[in-house]
Every structure is written in structure tokens, then in C-alpha cells.
NUKEMAR-995893 format. One record per residue (C-alpha): residue number from 1; x, y, z. Coordinates in steps of 0.02 Angstrom, whole numbers, padded with zeros to 5 digits. Layout:
N
  pos      xx      yy      zz
  NUM       X       Y       Z
...
This chain:
220
  pos      xx      yy      zz
    1   00007   00000   00002
    2   00082   00175  -00052
    3   00063   00309   00061
    4  -00022   00475   00025
    5   00081   00571  -00084
    6  -00014   00726  -00049
    7  -00005   00717   00150
    8   00036   00880   00219
    9   00200   00812   00276
   10   00270   00801   00096
   11   00185   00974   00063
   12   00265   01034   00207
   13   00420   00995   00148
   14   00388   01067  -00018
   15   00359   01232   00059
   16   00542   01228   00151
   17   00604   01196  -00003
   18   00509   01343  -00090
   19   00588   01449   00045
   20   00758   01390   00039
   21   00769   01421  -00167
   22   00711   01595  -00114
   23   00833   01601   00016
   24   00973   01583  -00085
   25   00915   01713  -00230
   26   00940   01824  -00088
   27   00741   01879  -00053
   28   00710   01735   00078
   29   00653   01761   00266
   30   00842   01801   00326
   31   00789   01964   00225
   32   00601   01984   00210
   33   00522   01992   00385
   34   00342   02062   00371
   35   00347   02165   00213
   36   00306   02343   00202
   37   00182   02407   00077
   38   00335   02471  -00014
   39   00405   02276  -00031
   40   00249   02233  -00087
   41   00231   02357  -00218
   42   00376   02319  -00282
   43   00340   02145  -00299
   44   00175   02173  -00387
   45   00112   02106  -00527
   46   00124   02200  -00716
   47  -00023   02303  -00749
   48  -00178   02202  -00806
   49  -00148   02070  -00678
   50  -00281   02041  -00560
   51  -00244   02059  -00387
   52  -00183   01931  -00267
   53  -00158   01932  -00082
   54  -00005   01985   00023
   55   00076   01911   00175
   56  -00009   02043   00272
   57  -00195   01971   00226
   58  -00164   01781   00268
   59  -00218   01708   00444
   60  -00086   01756   00559
   61   00021   01646   00610
   62   00084   01623   00800
   63   00259   01599   00782
   64   00300   01651   00628
   65   00300   01799   00480
   66   00222   01741   00329
   67   00332   01756   00169
   68   00280   01761  -00032
   69   00327   01725  -00190
   70   00308   01844  -00331
   71   00145   01836  -00431
   72   00199   01716  -00575
   73   00103   01674  -00714
   74   00013   01487  -00754
   75  -00032   01361  -00608
   76   00112   01302  -00482
   77   00246   01178  -00514
   78   00134   01062  -00370
   79  -00036   01105  -00377
   80  -00127   01138  -00218
   81  -00204   00980  -00125
   82  -00393   00942  -00184
   83  -00402   01059  -00338
   84  -00272   00950  -00436
   85  -00293   00954  -00635
   86  -00436   01085  -00598
   87  -00381   01241  -00637
   88  -00332   01290  -00809
   89  -00149   01372  -00840
   90  -00197   01487  -00983
   91  -00271   01630  -00902
   92  -00205   01592  -00725
   93  -00059   01673  -00623
   94  -00005   01604  -00419
   95   00072   01657  -00278
   96   00132   01540  -00166
   97   00141   01587   00034
   98   00248   01500   00174
   99   00311   01515   00362
  100   00468   01475   00445
  101   00375   01324   00516
  102   00233   01179   00431
  103   00106   01305   00376
  104   00077   01356   00191
  105  -00037   01425   00067
  106  -00062   01452  -00119
  107  -00178   01584  -00192
  108  -00210   01538  -00397
  109  -00316   01655  -00485
  110  -00389   01639  -00663
  111  -00455   01770  -00774
  112  -00569   01675  -00906
  113  -00651   01725  -01060
  114  -00852   01747  -01002
  115  -00940   01769  -00846
  116  -01004   01606  -00893
  117  -00845   01501  -00891
  118  -00774   01588  -00727
  119  -00949   01534  -00659
  120  -00918   01355  -00719
  121  -00742   01361  -00664
  122  -00799   01407  -00474
  123  -00919   01286  -00497
  124  -00803   01155  -00531
  125  -00664   01202  -00410
  126  -00808   01206  -00278
  127  -00864   01020  -00335
  128  -00682   00954  -00329
  129  -00650   01007  -00133
  130  -00831   00942  -00069
  131  -00775   00772  -00146
  132  -00596   00781  -00090
  133  -00627   00696   00069
  134  -00704   00550  -00014
  135  -00593   00539  -00160
  136  -00444   00542  -00043
  137  -00533   00395   00051
  138  -00539   00283  -00082
  139  -00360   00315  -00143
  140  -00306   00284   00048
  141  -00415   00161   00113
  142  -00304   00148   00269
  143  -00308   00340   00307
  144  -00455   00436   00353
  145  -00522   00583   00306
  146  -00672   00705   00314
  147  -00746   00890   00237
  148  -00838   01015   00328
  149  -00922   01166   00235
  150  -00919   01342   00316
  151  -01023   01402   00210
  152  -01030   01550   00100
  153  -00972   01731   00104
  154  -01050   01911   00054
  155  -00897   01946  -00090
  156  -00908   02034  -00251
  157  -01010   01879  -00358
  158  -00978   01768  -00212
  159  -00858   01654  -00116
  160  -00854   01483   00004
  161  -00759   01410   00126
  162  -00721   01226   00148
  163  -00607   01126   00258
  164  -00534   00957   00223
  165  -00445   00837   00366
  166  -00339   00690   00325
  167  -00256   00578   00411
  168  -00148   00425   00390
  169  -00064   00268   00489
  170   00118   00323   00537
  171   00109   00510   00445
  172   00045   00667   00515
  173  -00112   00729   00509
  174  -00165   00881   00398
  175  -00278   00998   00416
  176  -00332   01117   00242
  177  -00447   01269   00200
  178  -00492   01317   00041
  179  -00578   01470  -00013
  180  -00669   01478  -00194
  181  -00733   01658  -00249
  182  -00769   01761  -00411
  183  -00791   01917  -00485
  184  -00874   01938  -00655
  185  -00741   01823  -00757
  186  -00592   01797  -00637
  187  -00590   01687  -00501
  188  -00500   01644  -00368
  189  -00452   01475  -00260
  190  -00363   01501  -00096
  191  -00275   01365   00008
  192  -00193   01373   00177
  193  -00147   01200   00279
  194  -00026   01147   00412
  195  -00025   00975   00509
  196  -00141   00956   00628
  197  -00335   00945   00671
  198  -00505   01070   00640
  199  -00476   01120   00798
  200  -00306   01208   00731
  201  -00392   01292   00579
  202  -00398   01480   00580
  203  -00573   01488   00504
  204  -00638   01650   00548
  205  -00469   01728   00498
  206  -00481   01616   00325
  207  -00639   01697   00281
  208  -00568   01849   00313
  209  -00426   01827   00186
  210  -00531   01730   00064
  211  -00664   01896   00066
  212  -00504   02016   00028
  213  -00431   01891  -00117
  214  -00603   01926  -00190
  215  -00638   02093  -00158
  216  -00460   02108  -00242
  217  -00497   02042  -00415
  218  -00584   02139  -00550
  219  -00658   02137  -00729
  220  -00673   02237  -00861
């Protein structure tokens, strides 16, 4: 029986690796604590790119600042848990976030051609997240997984927040939060995760993060 390739232990190691690569480039945690508005402006995406979250807009971490990559065209090299093979690369931009510990996050923004296409994409992402625990459980029957619906948010053309918990023998459990929202023909999917359970999930803060992510979108 293979162990889950999407356990949060693996995701956390990926976050650490990403931070190490950025540090080598000279913009890692040692040089980028609590980015100022000026630093955030310098890392802003080219004009015409939908707005993305910045580190200070993520749920606060008790023991670390948040750090972020630049806004990058396309999808992340490692897609966020639960929404693999759901979002198109065309029209997509993303930013990854990490802390000095095991907590990480990703925002993917997709600007589609029409409002209807965006509506369908957001619905597909929500369905994938809603089915994630059951799908994971079928792939890894020795583990356990569950999902929670944390409800809709009033933000632009709508948003929704979900939680997914996974646990596998001899591996750390993982708790994940997801926010999906839309403004016109632009969709955002925000994911947050760390090792632990539902009681550690910063749901209220994550709802504010998701609302902020949707409000920062725009469409012509």
C-alpha cells in the first residue's frame, strides 16, 4: 500500500524547499520579515494582472511571519491539494506563501474569457473540494478523511469556504482550508494548510482572507 503523495508532511517539505530556493536568491525569510507596503508594491504583478493576496492578509501565524513568492503566470509546479487538474493554466497566475514552520498557502487566480466560463470554473473547483475527502479515502483506504462546509461569504459575485482533514497511519495528520470566489470573469482559489486537526484551523481569519482575495479581483 503506497502512502499518500498529498499528505501534508510532503506539502510542508515542499514549502521548506521553496523557502530555501528563495533564500538562495537573496529574498528569503532572513531578508524579508513582515513585508512593508513598499516591498509589497515592488513585488506587484504587471499592470493588467488581477490583484493577489499579500502576506499580511493571510491568517496570522503564532510563531512566524508569512513570506511570499512573486505573482507568477500559470499554475504552481505542485498544484494545491484537492484541486489538482481542475484549474486551467491559460489565464492563470499564482502566488505561494510559507512560514518558518509547517504552515503554507497558495492563491491561484484565473481570468476566463466570459462570466459564464468563470461561473462554471468556480463551480467545478467547489465540487472538487466537496468531493476531496471521499476521493482521498478511496485512494488511501487505510487512512481517514473528512470535509466541512464553512459556508458562503458575501463578496463580489460570491465565495465559499471549506475544510478538509486527512490522517494516515504513521504520518502526520493534515488540516486544509479552501476558499473559492468569483468577481465577473475572474476566479480565485485560496488554499491554506498545516499539520494538525480542525481545532487548529483559523476559520474566521481564513474567511477574512478569502473575502479580501475576492474583493481584490476585478473584471472589465
